[in-house]
C-alpha positions in Angstrom: -25.7 -49.0 4.2 -28.2 -50.5 6.9 -28.2 -51.0 10.5 -31.0 -52.7 12.8 -31.8 -51.7 16.2 -35.2 -53.5 17.9 -36.0 -54.6 14.2 -36.4 -51.2 13.1 -35.3 -49.9 10.0 -32.3 -47.4 9.7 -33.1 -43.7 8.4 -29.8 -42.6 6.4 -29.3 -38.9 4.7 -27.4 -39.0 1.6 -24.0 -37.1 1.5 -23.8 -34.1 -1.0 -21.5 -31.4 -1.6 -24.3 -29.1 -2.5 -25.9 -27.6 0.7 -28.8 -26.4 -1.0 -29.7 -30.0 -2.0 -29.6 -31.2 1.6 -33.3 -30.6 2.3 -34.3 -32.4 -0.7 -32.1 -35.2 0.1 -33.3 -35.8 3.4 -37.0 -35.6 2.2 -36.2 -38.2 -0.4 -34.1 -40.8 2.1 -37.0 -40.4 4.4 -39.5 -41.2 1.6 -37.6 -44.4 1.1 -37.5 -45.5 4.5 -41.1 -45.2 4.9 -41.3 -48.2 2.6 -39.0 -50.1 5.7 -41.6 -49.4 8.1 -41.2 -45.5 8.8 -44.1 -43.4 7.6 -43.2 -39.7 6.6 -44.6 -36.9 8.6 -44.5 -39.3 11.5 -44.0 -37.0 14.9 -41.4 -38.1 17.8 -40.1 -36.9 21.3 -36.4 -37.2 21.3 -35.4 -39.3 24.7 -31.5 -39.3 24.0 -29.2 -38.3 21.7 -25.8 -39.7 20.9 -22.7 -39.5 18.7 -20.9 -42.0 17.1 -18.3 -42.8 14.2 -14.7 -41.6 13.7 -15.1 -37.8 15.3 -12.2 -35.9 17.6 -15.1 -33.6 18.7 -17.0 -34.2 22.1 -20.5 -35.7 21.6 -21.7 -32.5 23.9 -20.0 -30.1 20.9 -21.5 -32.0 18.2 -24.7 -32.0 19.7 -25.1 -28.5 20.6 -23.7 -27.5 17.1 -26.6 -29.7 15.6 -29.2 -27.5 17.1 -31.0 -30.6 18.3 -32.4 -30.9 22.0 -33.8 -33.5 24.4 -37.1 -33.7 24.8 -38.2 -31.9 21.5 -40.3 -33.0 18.6 -38.9 -34.1 15.5 -40.7 -35.0 12.3 -39.7 -37.7 9.8 -38.6 -35.7 6.6 -39.2 -32.4 8.7 -37.2 -29.1 9.0 -35.5 -30.0 11.8 -33.2 -32.8 11.1 -32.7 -31.3 7.5 -31.2 -28.2 9.7 -29.1 -30.2 11.7 -27.7 -31.9 8.8 -27.3 -28.5 7.3 -25.3 -26.9 10.0 -23.1 -29.9 10.4 -22.0 -30.0 6.8 -21.6 -26.3 6.5 -18.7 -26.4 9.4 -16.5 -28.4 6.9 -15.3 -30.4 9.5 -16.8 -33.9 8.3 -16.7 -36.0 5.3 -19.8 -38.1 6.4 -22.9 -37.2 8.2 -26.0 -40.1 9.3 -28.6 -39.7 11.2 -30.7 -42.8 12.5 -34.0 -43.2 14.5 -32.8 -46.0 17.2 -35.3 -47.6 19.8 -38.4 -46.4 18.8 -41.1 -46.7 21.2 -44.5 -45.3 20.5 -44.2 -42.0 20.0 -40.4 -41.5 21.6 -37.1 -42.5 20.0 -33.4 -42.1 20.2 -31.3 -40.0 17.8 -28.0 -41.4 16.8 -25.9 -38.9 14.7 -22.9 -40.9 12.8 -19.8 -38.7 11.8 -16.6 -38.9 10.1 -14.2 -36.0 10.5 -12.7 -34.7 7.1 -8.8 -35.7 7.0 -6.0 -33.1 7.8 -3.4 -32.2 5.2 -0.2 -33.9 6.2 2.4 -33.3 3.3 2.2 -31.9 -0.2 4.3 -32.5 -3.0 4.2 -30.5 -6.0 5.6 -31.4 -9.3 5.8 -30.0 -12.7 7.3 -26.6 -11.5 10.4 -25.0 -10.7 11.4 -25.3 -6.9 11.1 -21.8 -6.5 7.6 -21.8 -7.4 6.3 -24.1 -5.3 6.5 -22.0 -1.9 4.3 -19.6 -3.7 1.9 -22.4 -4.9 1.4 -23.4 -1.3 0.6 -19.9 0.2 -1.6 -19.0 -2.9 -3.5 -21.8 -1.8 -3.4 -22.1 1.8 -2.1 -25.5 1.4 -0.8 -25.6 5.1 -0.1 -28.9 7.2 -3.5 -29.7 9.8 -5.7 -27.8 7.2 -8.8 -29.6 6.5 -9.1 -31.7 3.0 -12.6 -30.9 1.5 -13.7 -31.4 -1.7 -13.9 -27.8 -2.0 -10.2 -27.3 -1.2 -9.5 -30.0 -3.9 -11.5 -28.3 -6.8 -10.5 -24.7 -5.6 -6.9 -25.6 -5.9 -6.8 -27.6 -9.3 -9.0 -24.4 -10.9 -6.6 -22.0 -9.6 -3.6 -23.4 -10.7 -5.4 -24.2 -14.1 -6.6 -20.5 -14.8 -3.0 -19.3 -13.0 -1.0 -21.0 -16.3 -3.7 -20.2 -18.8 -3.5 -16.5 -18.0 0.3 -17.1 -18.9 -0.3 -18.5 -22.3 0.0 -22.3 -21.3 -3.7 -22.8 -22.8 -3.4 -26.4 -22.6 -2.5 -26.7 -18.7 -3.7 -30.0 -16.7 -3.9 -30.3 -13.1 -4.4 -33.6 -11.4 -4.7 -33.4 -7.4 -4.2 -36.7 -5.5 -4.8 -37.7 -1.9 -3.6 -40.9 0.1 -4.1 -41.6 3.6 -1.1 -41.8 5.5 -1.0 -45.2 7.5 -0.1 -44.8 11.2 -1.7 -46.2 13.9 -0.2 -43.7 16.5 -2.4 -41.0 15.1 -5.9 -40.6 15.7 -6.8 -38.0 13.0 -7.3 -39.4 9.6 -4.4 -37.3 7.8 -3.8 -37.7 4.1 -0.7 -36.2 1.7 -1.5 -34.7 -1.1 0.4 -34.8 -4.5 -0.4 -31.8 -6.7 0.7 -32.8 -10.8 0.7 -29.8 -13.1 1.7 -30.4 -16.5 1.9 -26.9 -18.3 2.5 -28.5 -21.8 3.8 -25.8 -24.3 3.0 -22.3 -24.0 0.3 -22.0 -26.5 0.5 -18.6 -29.1 -1.8 -16.7 -31.5 -0.7 -17.5 -34.9 -3.2 -15.8 -36.9 -6.3 -13.3 -35.7 -8.8 -13.4 -38.5 -11.9 -11.6 -39.1 -15.1 -12.6 -41.1 -17.6 -10.6 -43.2 -15.6 -7.3 -42.2 -15.8 -5.1 -45.3 -15.6 -1.8 -43.8 -12.9 -2.0 -41.3 -9.8 -4.1 -42.1 -8.0 -7.0 -40.3 -5.2 -5.1 -39.5 -7.5 -2.1 -37.6 -9.9 -4.5 -35.9 -6.6 -6.6 -34.5 -5.0 -3.0 -33.6 -8.1 -2.7 -31.5 -7.8 -5.8 -29.3 -5.4 -4.4 -26.8 -4.5 -7.5 -25.0 -4.9 -10.3 -27.3 -2.2 -10.1 -30.0 -0.7 -12.7 -32.8 2.6 -13.7 -33.2 5.2 -10.9 -34.5 8.7 -11.2 -34.5 9.3 -7.7 -32.7 6.5 -7.7 -30.5 7.8 -6.6 -27.0 5.3 -5.3 -24.8 2.4 -7.4 -25.5 3.5 -11.2 -26.1 0.9 -13.3 -28.4 -0.7 -15.5 -25.8 -4.7 -16.4 -25.4 -6.6 -15.3 -21.7 -10.1 -15.9 -22.0 -11.1 -12.8 -20.2 -8.9 -10.7 -21.8 -10.2 -12.0 -25.3 -13.6 -11.0 -24.1 -12.4 -7.9 -23.3 -11.2 -7.3 -26.9 -14.6 -8.5 -28.4 -15.9 -5.2 -26.9 -12.8 -3.3 -28.1 -13.6 -4.9 -31.5 -17.2 -3.5 -31.4 -16.1 -0.2 -29.8 -13.9 0.0 -32.9 -17.0 0.0 -35.3 -18.7 2.6 -33.3 -16.2 5.1 -33.3 -16.3 4.9 -37.1 -19.8 5.1 -37.3 -21.3 1.6 -37.1 -23.5 1.5 -34.2 -25.2 -1.6 -35.0 -21.9 -3.7 -35.2 -21.5 -6.7 -33.2 -19.8 -9.9 -32.8 -21.7 -12.9 -34.3 -19.3 -15.5 -33.1 -15.6 -16.3 -32.2 -13.7 -19.8 -32.3 -10.4 -21.2 -31.6 -8.9 -23.4 -34.1 -6.1 -25.5 -32.8 -2.9 -25.7 -35.4 -0.5 -28.5 -36.0 2.5 -26.2 -35.1 1.0 -26.1 -31.6 -0.5 -22.6 -32.2 -4.1 -21.4 -31.9 -5.7 -19.2 -34.8 -8.5 -17.1 -33.8 -11.6 -16.5 -35.9 -14.0 -13.7 -35.3 -17.1 -13.3 -37.2 -18.7 -9.9 -37.5 -21.7 -8.1 -38.6 -21.0 -4.6 -39.4 -24.8 -3.0 -40.4 -24.9 0.3 -41.7 -22.8 3.7 -41.1 -24.4 6.4 -39.1 -24.2 10.1 -38.6 -25.2 12.3 -35.9 -28.3 14.3 -36.8 -30.2 17.0 -34.7 -29.1 17.2 -30.5 -31.4 18.8 -28.1 -30.9 19.0 -24.5 -33.7 18.5 -22.3 -34.0 19.7 -18.6 -31.1 22.4 -18.6 -31.6 25.7 -16.7 -28.0 26.5 -15.3 -26.3 26.2 -18.4 -27.5 27.0 -22.0 -27.5 24.9 -24.9 -24.5 26.7 -26.7 -22.6 26.1 -23.3 -23.3 22.4 -23.5 -22.6 22.2 -27.0 -19.1 23.8 -26.6 -18.5 21.0 -24.1 -20.1 18.1 -26.1 -18.1 19.2 -29.1 -20.4 17.3 -31.5 -21.8 18.6 -34.5 -25.1 18.0 -36.9 -23.4 15.6 -39.6 -20.5 14.1 -37.8 -20.0 10.5 -38.4 -21.5 8.8 -35.2 -19.2 7.7 -32.8 -21.1 5.8 -29.7 -17.9 5.9 -27.5 -16.9 9.1 -28.3 -20.4 10.6 -27.1 -20.0 8.3 -23.8 -16.8 9.9 -22.9 -17.9 13.4 -23.8 -21.1 13.0 -21.5 -18.8 11.1 -18.7 -15.2 10.1 -19.3 -14.7 7.3 -16.8 -10.8 7.0 -17.5 -10.3 11.0 -17.0 -11.9 12.0 -13.5 -10.9 15.5 -14.5 -11.8 15.4 -18.3 -14.0 17.9 -20.2 -17.1 16.2 -20.2 -20.6 17.5 -19.3 -20.8 15.4 -16.1 -17.8 17.1 -14.6 -19.5 20.8 -16.0 -22.1 20.1 -13.6 -20.1 18.0 -11.0 -17.5 20.7 -10.6 -19.9 23.4 -9.8 -21.8 21.7 -7.1 -24.6 19.7 -8.9 -23.7 16.3 -7.3 -27.0 14.9 -7.7 -27.3 15.5 -11.6 -27.7 12.7 -14.1 -27.2 12.9 -17.7 -28.7 10.5 -20.2 -28.1 10.4 -24.1 -31.5 9.1 -25.7 -31.9 8.3 -29.4 -35.4 9.7 -30.7 -34.9 8.9 -34.3 -32.7 6.7 -36.5 -34.3 7.5 -40.1 -31.9 7.5 -43.0 -29.1 6.4 -40.8 -29.4 9.7 -39.1 -29.4 9.7 -35.5 -31.1 12.5 -33.4 -30.4 12.7 -29.6 -31.8 14.2 -26.7 -29.5 14.7 -24.1 -31.8 14.8 -20.7 -30.9 16.2 -18.0 -31.8 16.3 -14.4 -30.0 18.9 -12.3 -31.3 18.3 -8.8 -30.3 20.9 -6.3 -26.5 22.4 -5.6 -25.0 20.2 -2.9 -22.6 21.5 -0.2 -20.3 19.8 2.0 -21.5 19.5 5.6 -19.3 17.5 7.5 -15.3 17.1 6.2 -13.4 14.5 8.0 -10.0 12.4 7.9 -9.3 9.1 9.3 -6.3 7.0 9.5 -3.5 9.5 10.1 -1.6 8.1 13.6 1.3 10.4 13.0 0.4 13.4 10.9 -1.9 15.9 13.1 -5.5 16.9 11.6 -4.4 20.5 10.9 -1.4 19.5 8.3 -4.3 17.7 6.6 -6.8 20.1 6.6 -4.8 22.9 5.3 -4.3 20.8 2.0 -7.7 19.7 1.4 -9.6 21.9 -0.9 -13.4 20.7 0.2 -14.5 22.7 3.2 -17.5 22.3 5.3 -20.0 24.9 3.8 -18.4 25.0 0.3 -20.3 23.9 -2.7 -19.5 20.4 -4.0 -16.8 20.2 -6.4 -15.3 17.1 -7.9 -12.4 18.7 -9.4 -11.6 19.8 -5.5 -11.9 16.4 -4.1 -9.5 15.1 -6.9 -6.9 17.7 -6.2 -7.3 17.4 -2.6 -6.1 13.6 -3.1 -3.2 14.7 -5.4 -2.2 17.4 -2.6 -2.4 14.6 0.3 -0.3 12.5 -2.0 2.4 15.2 -2.7 3.0 15.4 1.1 4.7 12.3 1.1 3.6 11.2 4.4 0.8 8.7 3.0 0.3 5.8 0.8 -0.5 7.8 -2.3 -2.3 4.8 -4.0 -4.2 4.2 -0.8 -6.0 7.7 -0.2 -9.7 7.1 -0.8 -12.4 9.8 -0.3 -15.7 8.3 1.0 -19.1 10.3 0.2 -21.4 9.8 3.2 -24.9 10.5 3.8 -25.8 12.1 0.6 -28.9 14.2 0.8 -30.5 15.3 -2.3 -33.4 16.9 -0.8 -31.4 19.3 1.6 -28.6 19.4 -0.6 -25.8 18.2 1.8 -23.4 15.4 2.0 -20.5 14.9 3.9 -17.0 13.5 3.0 -14.4 11.4 4.6 -10.9 11.3 3.6 -9.1 8.0 4.3 -4.9 7.7 4.5 -2.6 5.3 5.4 0.5 6.5 7.1 3.9 5.7 5.6 7.4 6.4 6.9 8.4 9.7 5.5 11.7 9.9 7.6 15.1 8.8 5.8 18.7 7.4 6.8 21.4 7.6 5.1 24.4 5.5 6.5 27.1 4.6 3.9 30.9 4.0 3.4 33.1 3.5 0.5 36.2 4.5 -0.9 36.8 6.9 -3.4 39.5 10.0 -4.0 42.0 8.2 -2.4 40.5 7.0 0.8 37.7 5.8 3.0 34.5 8.1 2.8 31.6 7.8 5.4 28.6 9.6 5.2 25.5 10.0 8.0 22.5 11.2 6.5 19.1 12.1 8.5 15.9 13.5 6.8 12.8 14.0 8.8 9.9 15.0 6.4 7.2 15.2 8.9 8.8 17.1 11.8 7.6 18.8 14.8 9.8 21.9 16.0 7.1 22.5 18.7 7.4 19.0 20.6 11.3 19.1 20.4 11.4 19.7 24.3 8.6 17.2 24.7 9.8 13.9 25.6 7.4 11.9 25.3 6.7 13.2 21.5 10.4 11.6 20.5 9.1 8.2 18.5 12.0 8.6 17.8 11.8 12.2 16.8 8.9 14.3 17.1 6.6 14.1 14.2 3.2 15.3 12.7 3.5 19.1 11.9 4.8 18.8 8.4 8.2 20.4 8.8 11.2 18.9 7.3 14.6 18.5 9.6 17.8 17.1 7.6 21.2 16.9 8.8 24.3 15.2 6.8 27.7 14.8 7.7 30.3 13.3 4.9 34.1 13.0 5.8 37.4 11.3 4.8 41.0 12.1 5.3 40.6 14.7 2.1 37.2 16.7 3.4 34.4 17.0 5.8 31.2 18.7 5.2 28.6 19.5 7.3 24.9 20.9 6.3 21.6 21.4 8.3 18.3 22.4 6.6 15.0 23.1 8.2 11.5 24.1 6.3 8.0 25.2 7.3 5.3 24.8 4.6 3.0 27.0 6.5 4.8 29.9 8.1 2.6 31.8 10.0 -0.3 29.1 10.0 -2.6 30.9 8.1 -1.1 30.6 4.4 1.3 28.4 2.4 4.3 30.2 2.8 7.1 27.9 3.0 10.1 29.2 4.9 13.5 27.4 4.7 16.7 27.8 5.8 20.0 25.8 5.1 23.6 25.7 7.0 26.6 24.3 5.2 30.3 23.8 5.8 32.8 22.2 3.8 36.8 21.8 4.5 38.8 20.3 1.9 42.5 19.5 2.3 45.1 18.9 -0.7 46.7 15.7 -1.5 50.6 15.5 -0.4 51.9 13.0 -2.9 55.2 12.3 -0.7 53.3 11.2 2.6 50.3 9.9 0.4 47.9 11.6 2.9 45.9 15.0 3.2 48.2 18.4 3.8 46.3 19.8 6.7 48.1 22.7 5.8 46.7 23.4 2.8 43.0 23.9 2.9 39.7 25.3 1.2 37.0 26.6 3.7 33.3 26.8 2.5 30.9 28.5 4.9 27.4 29.0 3.1 23.9 30.0 4.6 20.7 30.3 2.7 17.1 32.0 3.8 14.1 31.0 1.3 10.3 31.8 1.1 7.8 30.1 -1.4 4.1 30.4 -1.8 1.7 29.2 -4.0 0.1 31.6 -6.6 -3.8 31.6 -7.7 -2.5 32.8 -11.4 -2.2 32.0 -14.1 -3.6 29.1 -12.6 -3.2 27.4 -8.9 -0.7 25.0 -9.5 2.2 27.7 -10.0 4.8 28.2 -6.8 6.9 31.4 -6.7 10.0 30.8 -4.8 12.9 33.4 -3.3 16.0 33.0 -1.7 19.1 34.6 -0.8 22.3 32.9 -0.2 25.8 33.7 0.7 28.8 31.7 0.6 32.5 32.3 1.8 35.3 30.8 0.3 38.7 30.6 2.0 41.8 29.5 0.9 44.6 28.9 2.6 47.8 28.1 1.1 45.6 25.9 -1.6 46.4 26.3 -5.0 44.3 25.0 -7.8 43.5 25.7 -11.5 40.3 27.6 -10.7 42.3 30.8 -10.4 46.0 32.1 -9.4 45.7 32.8 -5.9 46.0 30.3 -3.3 45.6 32.5 -0.2 42.7 34.6 0.0 38.9 35.0 0.1 36.2 35.3 -2.2 32.4 35.8 -1.4 29.3 34.8 -3.2 26.2 37.0 -2.5 23.1 36.1 -4.5 19.5 35.9 -5.1 17.2 33.3 -6.7 13.9 33.4 -8.0 12.0 30.7 -9.1 8.7 30.0 -11.0 7.3 26.2 -10.9 4.2 24.4 -12.1 3.8 21.0 -10.9 0.2 19.2 -11.7 1.8 15.8 -11.7 -0.6 13.0 -10.6 -0.9 11.9 -6.7 1.9 9.9 -6.2 5.5 11.9 -6.4 7.5 8.9 -6.5 5.5 7.2 -9.2 3.3 10.0 -11.2 1.2 8.9 -13.9 0.2 12.0 -15.6 0.3 15.7 -15.3 3.8 17.8 -16.1 6.5 19.5 -13.8 8.2 22.8 -15.3 10.6 25.1 -13.6 12.7 28.0 -14.5 14.9 29.8 -12.1 17.1 32.7 -12.4 20.1 33.2 -9.9 22.3 36.8 -10.0 24.4 39.1 -7.8 24.9 42.5 -7.6 26.5 44.0 -10.8 29.5 45.1 -8.7 31.7 46.4 -11.3 28.7 49.3 -11.9 29.6 51.0 -8.6 32.8 49.6 -6.8 35.1 51.8 -9.2 37.5 48.6 -9.9 39.1 48.9 -13.2 38.6 45.4 -14.4 39.8 46.0 -17.9 43.1 47.1 -16.4 43.4 43.5 -14.2 42.3 41.8 -17.3 44.9 43.4 -19.5 47.4 42.7 -16.4 46.4 38.8 -16.3 46.6 38.2 -19.9 50.0 39.8 -20.1 51.3 37.8 -17.5 49.6 34.3 -18.5 51.5 34.9 -21.8 54.8 34.3 -20.0 55.6 30.9 -19.4 55.2 30.0 -15.5 58.6 29.0 -15.4 59.8 32.5 -16.6 57.7 34.6 -14.2 59.4 36.7 -11.6 57.9 36.0 -8.2 56.4 40.1 -8.8 54.7 38.9 -11.8 53.3 35.8 -10.0 52.1 38.0 -7.2 50.7 40.6 -9.3 48.3 38.1 -11.1 47.5 36.3 -7.7 46.2 40.0 -6.7 44.6 40.4 -10.1 42.4 37.5 -9.5 41.9 38.1 -5.9 40.4 41.6 -6.9 38.3 40.0 -9.6 36.8 37.4 -7.5 36.5 39.1 -4.2 32.8 39.5 -4.8 31.5 37.0 -7.7 29.4 38.8 -10.4 27.1 36.7 -12.3 24.0 35.4 -13.4 22.3 32.0 -13.8 19.2 30.8 -15.7 17.6 27.3 -15.8 14.7 25.7 -17.0 13.7 22.5 -16.4 10.5 20.3 -18.2 8.8 16.7 -17.5 5.8 15.5 -18.8 4.1 12.5 -17.7 1.6 10.2 -20.0 -0.2 6.8 -19.2 0.1 5.0 -22.5 -1.0 1.6 -21.3 -2.5 0.8 -17.8 0.3 2.0 -15.6 3.0 2.3 -18.3 4.3 5.7 -18.2 6.3 7.9 -20.8 8.5 10.9 -19.2 9.9 13.1 -21.8 12.1 15.9 -20.1 13.9 18.8 -21.5 17.0 20.7 -19.4 19.0 24.0 -20.0 21.1 26.0 -17.8 23.4 29.2 -18.9 25.8 30.7 -16.5 26.7 34.3 -17.6 28.5 37.4 -16.9 27.6 41.1 -16.8 31.1 42.4 -17.6 33.2 40.7 -19.8 36.2 42.0 -18.4 35.5 40.0 -15.2 34.8 36.8 -17.1 33.0 33.9 -16.2 33.3 32.8 -12.6 34.9 29.6 -11.3 32.0 28.6 -9.3 28.4 27.9 -10.0 29.3 25.9 -12.9 27.6 22.4 -14.7 29.0 19.2 -14.8 27.5 17.0 -17.1 27.8 13.3 -17.3 27.3 10.0 -14.8 24.8 9.1 -12.1 24.2 12.6 -11.6 24.8 12.5 -7.5 26.4 15.7 -5.9 29.9 15.3 -4.3 31.2 17.2 -1.3 31.7 20.6 -2.9 29.9 23.1 -1.8 31.2 25.9 -4.6 27.6 26.3 -6.4 28.1 23.5 -8.8 25.6 21.5 -10.4 26.0 17.9 -11.3 24.0 17.1 -14.1 23.0 13.1 -14.7 23.7 11.9 -18.4 23.7 8.0 -18.0 26.3 5.9 -20.5 29.3 8.3 -19.4 31.5 8.4 -16.8 30.8 10.8 -14.0 31.3 14.5 -15.2 32.8 13.3 -18.0 31.3 15.6 -20.4 32.4 18.8 -19.2 35.9 20.5 -18.6 37.7 19.7 -15.6 36.6 23.6 -14.4 32.9 23.0 -15.2 30.7 24.3 -18.2 28.8 27.6 -18.5 26.3 26.2 -20.5 24.3 22.8 -21.1 21.1 21.4 -22.6 19.8 17.8 -22.3 16.9 15.9 -23.6 15.7 12.6 -22.0 13.0 10.1 -22.6 12.0 7.2 -20.2 9.7 4.6 -20.1 8.6 3.5 -16.9 6.7 0.0 -15.8 5.6 -0.3 -11.7 6.5 -3.7 -10.5 4.7 -2.8 -7.1 3.6 0.4 -5.7 2.9 -1.0 -2.0 3.2 0.9 1.0 6.4 -1.0 2.1 8.4 -0.3 -1.0 7.3 1.2 -4.4 9.4 -0.9 -7.6 9.6 0.0 -10.9 11.5 -0.7 -14.2 12.5 1.9 -16.5 14.3 2.0 -19.9 15.8 5.4 -21.5 17.2 7.3 -23.9 19.2 10.4 -23.2 21.3 13.2 -25.3 22.8 16.1 -24.2 26.0 18.2 -24.0 27.8 21.1 -22.2 30.3 24.2 -23.6 32.5 26.6 -22.0 31.1 29.7 -24.2 27.7 30.4 -25.6 29.0 31.1 -28.9 30.2 27.5 -29.2 26.4 26.1 -28.0 24.8 24.1 -30.5 21.4 22.3 -28.8 21.5 19.7 -31.4 25.0 18.5 -30.9 24.4 15.7 -28.4 26.1 12.6 -26.8 23.7 10.3 -26.7 22.9 7.0 -24.7 20.3 4.7 -23.9 19.9 1.8 -21.5 17.7 0.3 -18.5 17.5 0.4 -14.9 15.3 -0.4 -11.7 14.2 2.1 -8.9 13.5 1.1 -5.4 11.8 3.6 -3.1 11.5 2.9 0.7 10.5 5.3 3.2 13.3 4.7 5.4 16.1 4.8 3.1 14.5 6.9 0.2 15.2 6.2 -3.5 17.8 3.6 -4.4 18.7 2.4 -8.0 20.7 1.3 -10.9 21.1 2.1 -14.3 23.0 0.3 -17.3 23.9 2.6 -20.2 25.4 2.4 -23.2 26.9 5.4 -24.7 26.9 6.2 -28.6 29.0 8.9 -29.1 32.7 9.5 -27.9 33.8 10.8 -24.6 35.5 14.4 -25.2 39.3 13.4 -25.8 38.6 9.6 -25.6 38.5 8.5 -29.3 36.9 5.1 -29.9 35.3 5.3 -26.4 32.1 4.8 -27.7 29.8 1.7 -27.4 30.7 1.1 -23.8 28.4 0.1 -21.2 28.5 2.1 -17.9 26.7 1.3 -14.6 25.4 3.8 -12.4 24.1 3.6 -8.6 21.6 6.0 -7.5 20.9 7.2 -4.0 18.6 9.3 -2.4 17.4 10.8 -5.7 14.3 11.3 -8.3 14.5 11.5 -11.7 
């Protein structure tokens, strides 16, 4: 393009999409114009600057942004014009930028900046994908109406979509992006419509993965080392056979590591290639060079003064003559996958030597025997100078500081930092995935450092509001749980947002009612009673009132009631031995059972009372990793014993005579008993159960193992036993186990424990009065869908088995009712845990022959499994 002004030639800068070439282009163009009358290097004074072309921006804005000014000197092919072009181009507002020297007189000139605005995006049409995916594509690529359409936007959109579908196995994906100008004279700005055509093609599977030149390790073993790239296999579920270039490159490293783990230190991948097959699959061919097998030779430590060679060798656990394993050597020095692993780095890091460095150096490889020097620079011991927290907008500082294991003046310990992260995550007040300690101001000379724990608050209070039909009528439930409550601010009206929060206390209220029962409960706990040590004080009050069903009116008979009132006071504390993961808990509880004209099958009196005064002691060890909703490692064990006083030892009641009386009367059919015999039977039961006498032992253990990325395996085992001190008194009718179903408790407050076993109807694996012995085994595989702050969602599959009996002599831990299935869990801070399970039973329900093979649907509310 050329333009004449006063018979002087035009100077035009060539448009380019590469910013770093702009100055070169400017210089080259000026050289061309020198042939037409302008001289490169000539200097002119700028008289005036004008802006022309198709642009919506004001001339003053363009001139100001360019950096050019009237009265200044410019050089043909100089930096000022080049910098102006560069600034305007980098604004991403213009499709073309041209500069003209016009009206040149002696040493003066006018400058004309000719611009064309980039077009704006009008409409986007996406073809080749389902309707539900189109909105996702628009959001991911920020294709909004009014956005400037640059070559970069088009290229980025094309590349993003191509790579997106290639990662999902569509190796032949083609994406074409076309723009078309919108013809509309009423619109001043240029606008374009965009067509995005996506041709995914067929999903390309890997037919085979073949290795060349491998003699020491088989194809099968090498393919197993490739964690993400798999060949077609009929029964493959967890890893699909698809080719993703990034994953494949990582797997090539894994192939080399497989050799290193078996002593072939020099192994390497020579080449890799993709072969396209006629059946629209691909084959991967990997050529390797294995090299010779090596063994470890002498291992010397250099620079160690804190630990002896023997102590370091005990941690390294590698002996002279062992097969060389470069991968394991690296892990024994510093295992990046296990921040709390047993390795040399952690040995130093957990004992104050933050500034230590450990480097293994091969000093000899004669005869395929590798001698090592492990060179250690210990540095000075480091001490925490400042420990701070940030991000806690609700939770008070003292609640966080009391959980942190790193204190100012303490010796640096990496293990204490990891433990602090875990303790903060277990509180439930913060997003466990976002807790981040940041080391600041490390000073190796003075041996000091600062640390800041960054947290992200999340809602910890929960509300339960539900209604439904069950038990013959409507059931309404209102539950409020405040898990970061502040009792000291309860009379401070300014603290209600909506309730006083921030002191780490727990307060829960629950109301449930129907025409047949009402239940009220209140509980409160203070985790640091006294403020100095972690003594958790908890208390709870409950009251339940139940009514009998009247078959004539089909309504509740308020003249027949069963009332239960209870109170519990508990105290728990953390232990330092055997290790500091243990928790000792103790509780005293009392329940009063009051029957008014309420006859059941539990005992033979309908008017009377029963009392339960018991003491519970429990020992728990919980070292699960960070997130209490989705633990990825560790274990949780608990054992407890609950027992009453042995009243029969000192109350001078002849329970043997009472039992004989009851047995004699029970042998008489009810229709043939006299009123006196019925009254005698009721009196005997009233005496037997006036004060409940029993002991109860329970055990539960969970293990969490991360088997692949965030895929977690959770085995679990449970056992419970309810016993009697005096066989003449027998097993009490309360405190029993009810096995089967979703595991959700009901309105009864008689001490019963409802045990989940999915795939079976609720409480179908125990008798109507409950069982005295049960056991259960469970295996769950979990995979997270999202672990964000707003909601944590994970899917699961499970295998379960369990059973319950009424007498220990009938107990067989391997006689199990089995099931399997899948489910989904959603945890939202405001509502707690919600879920659904689909379980299929493999055994008949007791008393229902032929019921095996059926499916059960279970809804989970407010529980964690």
